[in-house]
C-alpha positions as CSV (number, residue, x, y, z in Angstrom):
1,M,99.3,42.6,90.1
2,D,102.6,42.5,92.1
3,Q,105.8,40.4,91.7
4,D,104.0,37.7,92.2
5,G,102.2,37.9,89.0
6,I,98.5,38.5,88.3
7,H,96.2,37.1,90.4
8,V,92.7,35.9,89.4
9,F,89.8,36.3,91.6
10,N,86.3,34.9,91.4
11,P,83.2,37.2,92.0
12,A,83.2,36.3,95.8
13,R,86.6,37.8,95.7
14,D,88.1,34.7,96.8
15,L,92.1,34.2,94.9
16,I,91.5,31.3,92.6
17,G,94.9,31.6,90.6
18,R,98.0,33.5,89.6
19,I,99.5,34.0,85.9
20,H,103.3,34.1,86.2
21,L,105.1,35.9,84.0
22,P,109.0,35.9,83.2
23,E,109.2,39.5,83.9
24,I,107.3,42.2,86.3
25,C,103.7,43.4,84.4
26,A,102.9,46.9,84.3
27,H,99.4,46.9,83.0
28,V,96.4,44.4,81.8
29,C,93.7,44.9,79.4
30,F,91.0,42.6,77.6
31,G,90.5,43.0,74.1
32,G,89.9,41.1,70.9
33,P,86.3,40.9,69.3
34,H,84.5,39.0,72.5
35,R,86.8,40.6,74.9
36,N,88.3,37.4,76.4
37,R,91.9,38.0,75.1
38,L,93.6,39.2,78.3
39,F,96.9,41.4,77.1
40,M,99.5,41.8,79.8
41,M,102.4,44.5,79.3
42,G,105.5,44.0,80.9
43,S,108.8,46.3,80.6
44,Q,110.4,44.3,77.8
45,S,107.4,42.3,76.4
46,I,103.5,42.1,75.6
47,Y,101.7,38.6,76.5
48,H,98.5,37.5,75.9
49,L,95.9,34.6,76.2
50,W,92.5,33.8,76.0
51,T,90.1,33.5,79.1
52,E,86.7,32.5,79.7
53,A,86.4,35.6,81.7
54,I,85.1,38.7,79.7
55,G,86.1,42.0,79.9
56,A,84.0,44.8,81.1
57,Q,82.0,47.0,77.9
58,R,82.8,50.6,77.4
59,P,79.6,52.8,78.6
């Protein structure tokens, strides 16, 4: 994350995309029953989108 948006990488660590928001993003996390919903917290708003990626499971 930076002022350029959220950077998206593949497993080989290649930059494959960016998610641009209308404000600076302070935090991201995966949620939902399948952990494939990405939540992005800005300074004024919360955004979300469905992804093909799955977030890490708790140990």
